[in-house]
MIDOSE-1310 file (N, C-alpha, C; in nm, 2 decimals, decimal comma, always signed):
residues 250
mssd	+9,83/+15,82/+12,71/+9,81/+15,78/+12,85/+9,83/+15,93/+12,93; +9,76/+16,01/+13,05/+9,78/+16,14/+13,07/+9,88/+16,10/+13,22; +9,92/+16,24/+13,26/+9,99/+16,22/+13,35/+9,96/+16,10/+13,48; +9,83/+16,19/+13,50/+9,75/+16,13/+13,61/+9,77/+15,96/+13,63
mgla	+9,74/+15,91/+13,47/+9,70/+15,76/+13,46/+9,87/+15,71/+13,47; +9,91/+15,81/+13,44/+10,07/+15,79/+13,47/+10,14/+15,69/+13,59; +10,09/+15,82/+13,70/+10,07/+15,84/+13,81/+10,01/+15,67/+13,89; +9,92/+15,64/+13,87/+9,84/+15,59/+13,94/+9,89/+15,43/+13,88
adea	+9,94/+15,43/+13,73/+9,98/+15,31/+13,69/+10,09/+15,31/+13,74; +10,19/+15,37/+13,80/+10,33/+15,35/+13,83/+10,31/+15,35/+13,96; +10,22/+15,41/+14,09/+10,18/+15,31/+14,23/+10,13/+15,21/+14,19; +10,06/+15,14/+14,14/+9,99/+15,01/+14,14/+10,07/+14,92/+14,09
caqa	+10,20/+14,96/+14,05/+10,27/+14,85/+13,99/+10,39/+14,85/+14,16; +10,38/+14,98/+14,18/+10,47/+14,96/+14,31/+10,48/+14,89/+14,44; +10,30/+14,90/+14,43/+10,25/+14,77/+14,57/+10,20/+14,70/+14,54; +10,17/+14,61/+14,42/+10,17/+14,50/+14,36/+10,30/+14,40/+14,41
ptsk	+10,28/+14,28/+14,44/+10,32/+14,20/+14,54/+10,44/+14,19/+14,43; +10,53/+14,14/+14,43/+10,66/+14,07/+14,32/+10,72/+13,89/+14,31; +10,64/+13,90/+14,48/+10,68/+13,78/+14,49/+10,59/+13,69/+14,53; +10,61/+13,57/+14,57/+10,53/+13,46/+14,67/+10,53/+13,48/+14,82
gdea	+10,65/+13,53/+14,83/+10,72/+13,57/+14,95/+10,63/+13,71/+15,03; +10,56/+13,76/+14,92/+10,48/+13,86/+14,98/+10,38/+13,87/+15,10; +10,36/+13,91/+15,16/+10,22/+13,92/+15,21/+10,12/+13,88/+15,21; +10,11/+14,03/+15,11/+10,03/+14,05/+15,05/+9,91/+13,95/+14,94
msig	+10,00/+13,89/+14,87/+10,01/+13,74/+14,78/+9,95/+13,59/+14,88; +9,98/+13,65/+14,99/+9,98/+13,48/+15,09/+9,87/+13,49/+15,16; +9,81/+13,56/+15,18/+9,66/+13,65/+15,24/+9,60/+13,54/+15,18; +9,49/+13,48/+15,22/+9,40/+13,37/+15,14/+9,46/+13,24/+15,12
frvl	+9,62/+13,21/+15,12/+9,66/+13,11/+15,03/+9,81/+13,11/+15,12; +9,77/+13,02/+15,26/+9,91/+13,03/+15,33/+9,91/+12,94/+15,44; +10,02/+12,91/+15,50/+10,02/+12,79/+15,59/+10,09/+12,86/+15,70; +10,07/+12,93/+15,83/+10,12/+12,91/+15,98/+10,15/+12,85/+16,04
krav	+10,23/+12,86/+16,07/+10,30/+12,80/+16,24/+10,22/+12,78/+16,37; +10,19/+12,60/+16,40/+10,13/+12,58/+16,51/+10,15/+12,70/+16,61; +10,00/+12,70/+16,66/+9,99/+12,77/+16,78/+9,99/+12,71/+16,97; +10,03/+12,80/+16,98/+10,04/+12,74/+17,13/+9,89/+12,66/+17,15
aiap	+9,92/+12,54/+17,20/+9,77/+12,48/+17,23/+9,79/+12,45/+17,33; +9,59/+12,38/+17,41/+9,58/+12,40/+17,50/+9,66/+12,26/+17,57; +9,71/+12,26/+17,72/+9,74/+12,13/+17,78/+9,65/+12,03/+17,76; +9,73/+11,87/+17,68/+9,65/+11,78/+17,67/+9,59/+11,72/+17,77
elak	+9,60/+11,77/+17,93/+9,59/+11,69/+18,03/+9,49/+11,78/+18,09; +9,45/+11,95/+18,06/+9,30/+12,00/+18,04/+9,24/+11,96/+17,98; +9,25/+11,92/+17,85/+9,20/+11,89/+17,78/+9,09/+11,76/+17,77; +9,17/+11,67/+17,83/+9,08/+11,52/+17,88/+9,02/+11,61/+17,98
afdd	+9,05/+11,66/+18,09/+8,97/+11,67/+18,19/+8,83/+11,74/+18,20; +8,79/+11,77/+18,03/+8,66/+11,78/+17,97/+8,61/+11,68/+17,92; +8,67/+11,55/+17,94/+8,62/+11,44/+17,88/+8,48/+11,39/+17,96; +8,46/+11,46/+18,11/+8,37/+11,37/+18,20/+8,26/+11,48/+18,22
vpva	+8,22/+11,59/+18,14/+8,18/+11,69/+18,17/+8,05/+11,73/+18,04; +7,94/+11,74/+18,05/+7,89/+11,72/+17,92/+7,86/+11,87/+17,86; +7,89/+11,85/+17,72/+7,88/+12,02/+17,64/+7,78/+12,08/+17,69; +7,69/+12,07/+17,72/+7,55/+12,13/+17,80/+7,61/+12,20/+17,90
nvsd	+7,72/+12,15/+17,98/+7,72/+12,24/+18,11/+7,83/+12,34/+18,08; +7,94/+12,29/+18,02/+8,02/+12,37/+17,94/+7,96/+12,49/+17,85; +7,87/+12,49/+17,80/+7,81/+12,57/+17,76/+7,71/+12,66/+17,84; +7,66/+12,64/+17,95/+7,56/+12,71/+18,03/+7,69/+12,78/+18,10
smfr	+7,78/+12,69/+18,11/+7,89/+12,81/+18,20/+7,96/+12,95/+18,14; +7,91/+12,89/+18,01/+8,02/+13,03/+17,91/+7,85/+13,09/+17,83; +7,73/+13,07/+17,96/+7,63/+13,17/+17,92/+7,56/+13,13/+17,77; +7,62/+13,03/+17,72/+7,55/+12,97/+17,58/+7,57/+13,10/+17,47
mtsa	+7,70/+13,12/+17,48/+7,74/+13,24/+17,38/+7,84/+13,18/+17,30; +7,90/+13,07/+17,31/+8,00/+13,01/+17,21/+8,02/+12,88/+17,13; +7,87/+12,90/+17,14/+7,87/+12,75/+17,02/+7,85/+12,73/+16,93; +7,85/+12,66/+16,83/+7,86/+12,67/+16,67/+7,69/+12,62/+16,66
gtrl	+7,61/+12,62/+16,73/+7,46/+12,62/+16,64/+7,39/+12,52/+16,64; +7,32/+12,47/+16,56/+7,26/+12,33/+16,57/+7,29/+12,28/+16,42; +7,37/+12,31/+16,32/+7,42/+12,26/+16,20/+7,52/+12,12/+16,22; +7,65/+12,14/+16,30/+7,75/+12,05/+16,30/+7,68/+11,89/+16,43
rpyh	+7,67/+11,83/+16,37/+7,58/+11,68/+16,38/+7,73/+11,55/+16,44; +7,68/+11,49/+16,50/+7,80/+11,40/+16,50/+7,73/+11,28/+16,43; +7,86/+11,24/+16,33/+7,82/+11,14/+16,22/+7,91/+10,99/+16,35; +7,97/+11,00/+16,40/+8,04/+10,89/+16,42/+8,02/+10,82/+16,50
gggr	+7,98/+10,72/+16,52/+7,94/+10,59/+16,61/+8,00/+10,57/+16,76; +7,87/+10,49/+16,86/+7,94/+10,51/+16,96/+7,92/+10,56/+17,09; +7,86/+10,75/+17,03/+7,87/+10,83/+17,11/+8,02/+10,85/+17,19; +8,12/+10,86/+17,15/+8,22/+10,86/+17,16/+8,28/+11,01/+17,15
rlsg	+8,36/+11,04/+17,27/+8,33/+11,24/+17,32/+8,43/+11,29/+17,24; +8,44/+11,41/+17,20/+8,56/+11,48/+17,09/+8,57/+11,58/+17,23; +8,76/+11,60/+17,29/+8,84/+11,69/+17,30/+8,94/+11,66/+17,27; +9,01/+11,81/+17,21/+9,15/+11,81/+17,20/+9,14/+11,97/+17,09
aalt	+9,30/+11,98/+17,07/+9,33/+12,12/+17,05/+9,28/+12,13/+16,88; +9,24/+12,25/+16,86/+9,25/+12,31/+16,72/+9,33/+12,37/+16,67; +9,33/+12,26/+16,52/+9,43/+12,29/+16,41/+9,32/+12,36/+16,31; +9,32/+12,49/+16,25/+9,20/+12,53/+16,21/+9,23/+12,55/+16,07
vktr	+9,17/+12,54/+15,97/+9,16/+12,55/+15,82/+9,06/+12,59/+15,76; +9,08/+12,72/+15,72/+8,98/+12,78/+15,57/+9,02/+12,78/+15,45; +8,91/+12,69/+15,40/+8,89/+12,66/+15,27/+8,77/+12,74/+15,19; +8,83/+12,71/+15,06/+8,70/+12,78/+15,06/+8,61/+12,66/+14,99
pgdn	+8,46/+12,66/+14,95/+8,38/+12,58/+14,97/+8,42/+12,43/+14,86; +8,37/+12,34/+14,87/+8,45/+12,20/+14,80/+8,57/+12,15/+14,73; +8,62/+12,20/+14,88/+8,77/+12,23/+14,77/+8,88/+12,18/+14,95; +8,94/+12,08/+14,95/+9,05/+12,00/+15,07/+9,14/+11,94/+15,09
lmfh	+9,24/+12,06/+14,96/+9,39/+12,06/+14,97/+9,43/+12,09/+15,07; +9,40/+12,22/+15,14/+9,44/+12,30/+15,26/+9,42/+12,16/+15,38; +9,29/+12,08/+15,38/+9,27/+12,00/+15,47/+9,33/+11,90/+15,50; +9,44/+11,85/+15,30/+9,51/+11,74/+15,32/+9,66/+11,83/+15,42
kald	+9,70/+11,94/+15,43/+9,80/+11,99/+15,46/+9,76/+11,94/+15,59; +9,64/+12,04/+15,64/+9,67/+12,03/+15,78/+9,68/+11,88/+15,79; +9,64/+11,76/+15,76/+9,63/+11,61/+15,81/+9,80/+11,61/+15,86; +9,85/+11,65/+15,71/+10,05/+11,65/+15,76/+10,05/+11,75/+15,86
mavp	+10,07/+11,82/+15,94/+10,08/+11,87/+15,99/+10,02/+11,87/+16,17; +9,92/+11,79/+16,13/+9,88/+11,75/+16,29/+9,97/+11,69/+16,39; +9,93/+11,67/+16,49/+10,01/+11,53/+16,57/+9,88/+11,54/+16,66; +9,92/+11,36/+16,75/+9,79/+11,30/+16,77/+9,73/+11,41/+16,87
gdvv	+9,58/+11,42/+16,94/+9,60/+11,52/+17,03/+9,48/+11,61/+17,00; +9,51/+11,61/+16,85/+9,46/+11,78/+16,76/+9,32/+11,69/+16,70; +9,22/+11,85/+16,70/+9,12/+11,83/+16,70/+9,09/+11,93/+16,55; +9,12/+11,90/+16,40/+9,12/+11,95/+16,30/+9,02/+12,02/+16,23
vvda	+8,96/+12,19/+16,27/+8,87/+12,26/+16,20/+8,90/+12,33/+16,11; +8,74/+12,25/+16,02/+8,76/+12,30/+15,91/+8,66/+12,42/+15,88; +8,67/+12,52/+15,83/+8,57/+12,62/+15,79/+8,53/+12,59/+15,65; +8,44/+12,54/+15,56/+8,41/+12,54/+15,44/+8,29/+12,61/+15,43
ggdl	+8,28/+12,68/+15,48/+8,17/+12,80/+15,42/+8,01/+12,71/+15,48; +8,04/+12,58/+15,53/+7,91/+12,55/+15,55/+7,83/+12,47/+15,41; +7,90/+12,48/+15,31/+7,84/+12,44/+15,16/+7,81/+12,31/+15,20; +7,72/+12,24/+15,15/+7,73/+12,08/+15,15/+7,73/+12,00/+14,99
tnam	+7,72/+12,09/+14,87/+7,82/+12,01/+14,76/+7,90/+11,95/+14,76; +8,01/+11,96/+14,77/+8,09/+11,83/+14,78/+8,11/+11,81/+14,94; +8,17/+11,68/+14,89/+8,18/+11,60/+15,04/+8,35/+11,67/+15,08; +8,44/+11,72/+15,19/+8,53/+11,79/+15,23/+8,63/+11,65/+15,28
mgel	+8,58/+11,50/+15,33/+8,64/+11,41/+15,34/+8,55/+11,29/+15,32; +8,62/+11,19/+15,30/+8,54/+11,08/+15,30/+8,64/+10,91/+15,37; +8,63/+10,82/+15,36/+8,69/+10,68/+15,44/+8,82/+10,74/+15,49; +8,83/+10,74/+15,35/+9,00/+10,78/+15,31/+9,12/+10,88/+15,42
mahh	+9,07/+10,96/+15,39/+9,09/+11,09/+15,52/+9,09/+11,02/+15,63; +8,97/+10,99/+15,64/+8,91/+10,94/+15,82/+8,99/+10,84/+15,84; +9,01/+10,73/+15,78/+9,14/+10,67/+15,84/+9,26/+10,70/+15,86; +9,34/+10,78/+15,79/+9,41/+10,85/+15,82/+9,44/+10,89/+15,93
aaal	+9,35/+11,05/+15,95/+9,34/+11,09/+16,11/+9,32/+11,01/+16,21; +9,25/+10,91/+16,19/+9,25/+10,82/+16,29/+9,44/+10,75/+16,35; +9,42/+10,70/+16,21/+9,60/+10,65/+16,23/+9,66/+10,74/+16,29; +9,66/+10,86/+16,30/+9,75/+10,98/+16,33/+9,73/+10,99/+16,50
glag	+9,60/+10,95/+16,55/+9,60/+10,98/+16,66/+9,49/+11,05/+16,69; +9,47/+11,13/+16,60/+9,38/+11,30/+16,60/+9,28/+11,26/+16,72; +9,24/+11,37/+16,78/+9,13/+11,34/+16,85/+8,99/+11,38/+16,78; +8,98/+11,40/+16,70/+8,85/+11,45/+16,62/+8,89/+11,54/+16,49
ivin	+8,70/+11,52/+16,43/+8,73/+11,66/+16,26/+8,62/+11,68/+16,30; +8,62/+11,81/+16,32/+8,49/+11,90/+16,30/+8,50/+11,94/+16,14; +8,41/+11,96/+16,07/+8,40/+12,06/+15,96/+8,27/+12,12/+15,90; +8,26/+12,21/+15,86/+8,11/+12,28/+15,80/+8,16/+12,32/+15,71
gair	+8,12/+12,19/+15,64/+8,10/+12,15/+15,51/+8,08/+11,99/+15,53; +8,04/+11,93/+15,38/+7,99/+11,78/+15,42/+8,11/+11,69/+15,41; +8,05/+11,54/+15,48/+8,20/+11,44/+15,44/+8,03/+11,36/+15,38; +8,16/+11,18/+15,32/+8,08/+11,12/+15,29/+8,15/+10,99/+15,34
dlde	+8,11/+10,85/+15,27/+8,15/+10,73/+15,33/+8,10/+10,69/+15,45; +8,00/+10,76/+15,48/+7,89/+10,78/+15,59/+7,94/+10,63/+15,70; +7,85/+10,50/+15,57/+7,88/+10,38/+15,68/+8,03/+10,35/+15,72; +8,15/+10,37/+15,68/+8,23/+10,36/+15,75/+8,31/+10,44/+15,83
irql	+8,24/+10,55/+15,83/+8,34/+10,65/+15,96/+8,24/+10,66/+16,05; +8,10/+10,58/+16,05/+8,04/+10,53/+16,17/+8,12/+10,38/+16,23; +8,14/+10,29/+16,14/+8,23/+10,18/+16,21/+8,38/+10,25/+16,28; +8,44/+10,36/+16,17/+8,58/+10,37/+16,26/+8,58/+10,45/+16,40
glpv	+8,46/+10,53/+16,40/+8,46/+10,54/+16,52/+8,56/+10,70/+16,58; +8,60/+10,72/+16,48/+8,66/+10,87/+16,53/+8,58/+10,96/+16,50; +8,57/+11,03/+16,67/+8,50/+11,18/+16,67/+8,50/+11,24/+16,54; +8,39/+11,27/+16,45/+8,38/+11,30/+16,32/+8,22/+11,41/+16,35
yaag	+8,23/+11,55/+16,33/+8,13/+11,63/+16,33/+8,14/+11,72/+16,16; +7,98/+11,71/+16,10/+7,97/+11,73/+16,00/+7,89/+11,86/+15,99; +7,86/+11,91/+15,88/+7,74/+12,01/+15,88/+7,58/+11,89/+15,78; +7,65/+11,81/+15,72/+7,59/+11,70/+15,61/+7,68/+11,63/+15,56
vthr	+7,57/+11,56/+15,49/+7,63/+11,44/+15,35/+7,60/+11,44/+15,28; +7,69/+11,39/+15,16/+7,70/+11,40/+14,98/+7,77/+11,28/+14,94; +7,75/+11,27/+14,85/+7,84/+11,14/+14,74/+7,93/+11,24/+14,69; +7,91/+11,37/+14,64/+8,00/+11,38/+14,56/+8,12/+11,44/+14,62
gpyk	+8,25/+11,39/+14,57/+8,40/+11,41/+14,60/+8,46/+11,57/+14,54; +8,54/+11,60/+14,63/+8,60/+11,74/+14,68/+8,70/+11,75/+14,61; +8,73/+11,91/+14,52/+8,86/+11,91/+14,44/+8,98/+11,95/+14,52; +9,08/+11,99/+14,43/+9,22/+12,03/+14,58/+9,26/+12,10/+14,43
dgpg	+9,25/+12,19/+14,45/+9,28/+12,34/+14,37/+9,35/+12,45/+14,50; +9,35/+12,47/+14,60/+9,31/+12,56/+14,69/+9,22/+12,67/+14,64; +9,26/+12,80/+14,69/+9,36/+12,86/+14,83/+9,25/+12,78/+14,96; +9,32/+12,87/+15,05/+9,29/+12,83/+15,17/+9,41/+12,89/+15,25
einv	+9,37/+12,81/+15,39/+9,50/+12,87/+15,53/+9,46/+12,80/+15,60; +9,58/+12,77/+15,70/+9,59/+12,69/+15,83/+9,67/+12,74/+15,94; +9,56/+12,75/+16,01/+9,63/+12,80/+16,15/+9,59/+12,95/+16,20; +9,45/+13,02/+16,08/+9,40/+13,15/+16,13/+9,27/+13,13/+16,21
pvsi	+9,20/+13,20/+16,24/+9,11/+13,18/+16,31/+8,95/+13,17/+16,22; +8,91/+13,12/+16,30/+8,79/+13,07/+16,23/+8,64/+13,11/+16,26; +8,55/+13,08/+16,23/+8,42/+13,12/+16,28/+8,28/+13,02/+16,23; +8,25/+12,96/+16,27/+8,14/+12,85/+16,21/+7,98/+12,86/+16,28
dgmv	+7,91/+12,97/+16,22/+7,83/+12,96/+16,31/+7,83/+13,07/+16,41; +7,89/+13,16/+16,40/+7,90/+13,26/+16,49/+8,00/+13,16/+16,65; +8,01/+13,02/+16,63/+8,11/+13,01/+16,74/+8,33/+13,02/+16,64; +8,36/+13,10/+16,73/+8,55/+13,14/+16,68/+8,59/+13,06/+16,73
vmpg	+8,68/+12,99/+16,66/+8,78/+12,90/+16,69/+8,93/+12,92/+16,64; +9,02/+12,99/+16,77/+9,17/+13,03/+16,74/+9,18/+12,90/+16,73; +9,32/+12,93/+16,67/+9,44/+12,80/+16,69/+9,48/+12,77/+16,82; +9,44/+12,63/+16,84/+9,50/+12,61/+16,98/+9,42/+12,60/+17,10
dlvi	+9,29/+12,62/+17,04/+9,17/+12,74/+17,17/+9,12/+12,51/+17,17; +9,08/+12,43/+17,29/+8,99/+12,38/+17,31/+8,87/+12,33/+17,24; +8,86/+12,22/+17,14/+8,73/+12,22/+17,11/+8,67/+12,08/+17,19; +8,56/+12,10/+17,17/+8,48/+11,92/+17,26/+8,35/+11,91/+17,20
gded	+8,33/+11,80/+17,19/+8,19/+11,79/+17,13/+8,13/+11,63/+17,20; +7,99/+11,65/+17,20/+7,92/+11,51/+17,23/+7,84/+11,49/+17,17; +7,72/+11,40/+17,19/+7,60/+11,37/+17,14/+7,46/+11,54/+17,08; +7,53/+11,66/+17,20/+7,47/+11,78/+17,17/+7,51/+11,87/+17,10
gvlc	+7,64/+11,81/+17,07/+7,72/+11,93/+16,97/+7,84/+11,97/+16,99; +7,87/+12,09/+16,90/+7,97/+12,10/+16,93/+8,04/+12,22/+17,00; +8,19/+12,21/+17,08/+8,19/+12,40/+17,14/+8,29/+12,37/+17,13; +8,36/+12,54/+17,13/+8,53/+12,61/+17,16/+8,53/+12,64/+17,27
vpra	+8,62/+12,60/+17,36/+8,67/+12,73/+17,46/+8,78/+12,78/+17,47; +8,81/+12,88/+17,46/+8,88/+12,99/+17,46/+9,03/+12,95/+17,57; +9,12/+12,85/+17,49/+9,28/+12,81/+17,55/+9,32/+12,89/+17,71; +9,29/+13,05/+17,68/+9,32/+13,13/+17,81/+9,21/+13,11/+17,91
qaee	+9,12/+13,06/+17,91/+9,03/+13,03/+17,94/+8,94/+12,92/+18,01; +8,99/+12,82/+17,97/+9,02/+12,69/+17,98/+8,96/+12,64/+18,13; +9,03/+12,66/+18,20/+9,10/+12,61/+18,38/+8,95/+12,70/+18,46; +8,91/+12,81/+18,38/+8,83/+12,85/+18,48/+8,68/+12,82/+18,39
vlra	+8,67/+12,81/+18,29/+8,55/+12,75/+18,24/+8,51/+12,62/+18,31; +8,61/+12,52/+18,29/+8,61/+12,33/+18,34/+8,59/+12,39/+18,52; +8,59/+12,45/+18,60/+8,57/+12,51/+18,75/+8,43/+12,50/+18,71; +8,33/+12,61/+18,62/+8,23/+12,66/+18,68/+8,15/+12,51/+18,62
ahak	+8,22/+12,45/+18,51/+8,07/+12,38/+18,44/+8,07/+12,19/+18,55; +8,24/+12,21/+18,63/+8,20/+12,11/+18,76/+8,09/+12,14/+18,82; +8,10/+12,29/+18,91/+8,03/+12,29/+18,97/+7,86/+12,30/+18,96; +7,88/+12,35/+18,80/+7,70/+12,36/+18,75/+7,67/+12,18/+18,78
qrae	+7,73/+12,11/+18,74/+7,72/+11,95/+18,71/+7,68/+11,89/+18,85; +7,72/+11,96/+18,99/+7,74/+11,90/+19,08/+7,56/+11,97/+19,14; +7,57/+12,04/+19,08/+7,43/+12,11/+19,16/+7,27/+12,05/+19,03; +7,36/+12,05/+18,95/+7,26/+11,94/+18,83/+7,24/+11,81/+18,88
leel	+7,33/+11,74/+18,92/+7,32/+11,62/+19,01/+7,23/+11,62/+19,13; +7,31/+11,75/+19,22/+7,17/+11,77/+19,36/+7,06/+11,75/+19,27; +7,00/+11,89/+19,20/+6,88/+11,86/+19,21/+6,77/+11,77/+19,09; +6,90/+11,65/+19,09/+6,84/+11,47/+18,98/+6,75/+11,41/+19,14
gqir	+6,87/+11,45/+19,19/+6,86/+11,41/+19,34/+6,72/+11,41/+19,37; +6,73/+11,54/+19,42/+6,58/+11,62/+19,50/+6,43/+11,53/+19,40; +6,45/+11,56/+19,25/+6,35/+11,49/+19,16/+6,30/+11,44/+19,24; +6,42/+11,27/+19,19/+6,40/+11,14/+19,20/+6,35/+11,06/+19,33
agks	+6,40/+11,18/+19,47/+6,30/+11,17/+19,62/+6,16/+11,21/+19,60; +6,11/+11,29/+19,54/+6,02/+11,31/+19,46/+6,01/+11,52/+19,55; +6,13/+11,50/+19,61/+6,12/+11,68/+19,67/+6,14/+11,77/+19,68; +6,18/+11,79/+19,49/+6,15/+11,89/+19,40/+6,11/+12,04/+19,41
drsw	+6,18/+12,14/+19,48/+6,13/+12,29/+19,47/+6,09/+12,30/+19,34; +5,98/+12,32/+19,29/+5,91/+12,44/+19,17/+5,85/+12,55/+19,24; +5,87/+12,62/+19,34/+5,81/+12,73/+19,37/+5,91/+12,87/+19,30; +6,04/+12,83/+19,25/+6,07/+12,91/+19,14/+6,00/+12,99/+19,06
vdlv	+5,92/+12,85/+18,94/+5,84/+12,94/+18,85/+5,76/+13,01/+18,88; +5,67/+13,02/+18,92/+5,56/+13,15/+18,98/+5,63/+13,26/+19,06; +5,75/+13,23/+19,14/+5,85/+13,36/+19,17/+5,87/+13,44/+19,01; +5,93/+13,34/+18,95/+5,97/+13,39/+18,80/+5,84/+13,48/+18,75
ltqk	+5,78/+13,37/+18,71/+5,67/+13,49/+18,63/+5,60/+13,57/+18,73; +5,59/+13,53/+18,87/+5,55/+13,74/+18,91/+5,67/+13,83/+18,92; +5,81/+13,81/+18,85/+5,86/+13,88/+18,87/+5,89/+13,98/+18,75; +5,84/+13,89/+18,63/+5,83/+13,92/+18,51/+5,68/+14,02/+18,44
ncsf	+5,59/+13,99/+18,55/+5,45/+14,04/+18,57/+5,35/+13,98/+18,47; +5,39/+13,88/+18,50/+5,29/+13,77/+18,41/+5,12/+13,81/+18,47; +5,02/+13,81/+18,45/+4,93/+13,81/+18,46/+4,85/+13,64/+18,47; +4,78/+13,59/+18,59/+4,72/+13,49/+18,61/+4,57/+13,52/+18,58
ep	+4,50/+13,44/+18,56/+4,37/+13,42/+18,53/+4,27/+13,40/+18,65; +4,19/+13,46/+18,75/+4,13/+13,40/+18,89/+4,13/+13,35/+18,89
């Protein structure tokens, strides 16, 4: 071995992790402590505000797109603090650990890469989550046992359904930032959902967003009253078209 090769080997050995406690080894397979979460009373205050209005109040920039759909029955809304899980597709070992860490009112948010080959959750895990008093489950991946989940009523949002079960080998991470179709979810953020889909509201801005969403809702209710009374003002349509230099045939 040349001296250069020997030096490189020595440096590699010096940089290599020597125990499971080393940070380099734990990245990708680690469980972090619970983050400071949104206050339960603030999360509950979003229950009567449509997700669409909250989305509009954040300029439609923070939603998870169209993939995450509600699979529970009864139109029950979702609202709670995020406990995040990042795992490889088809493996739910860290999801199970997250359930052991969850507290009532949590929303377990699982980023499984959007893969639909294997279900990340079925009837048993859903019943366990409901028994724990969780606010709901959001999975960027698949679920199974759909009939039972619908009957259970626990808010469950997922990207699809398959009969294939998961593996339990790891790796994965708990309480780390996750991104689902452009929606970034930090541990402790507010996660809400209704029939339109799922939305994350950053914890630090939740009160501000709530005020804006309520204002949006009041404006829409006022406009709805005008429509029902036959007094809706549609002049804005031609005004906008004119401002954008739209041509009109004589």
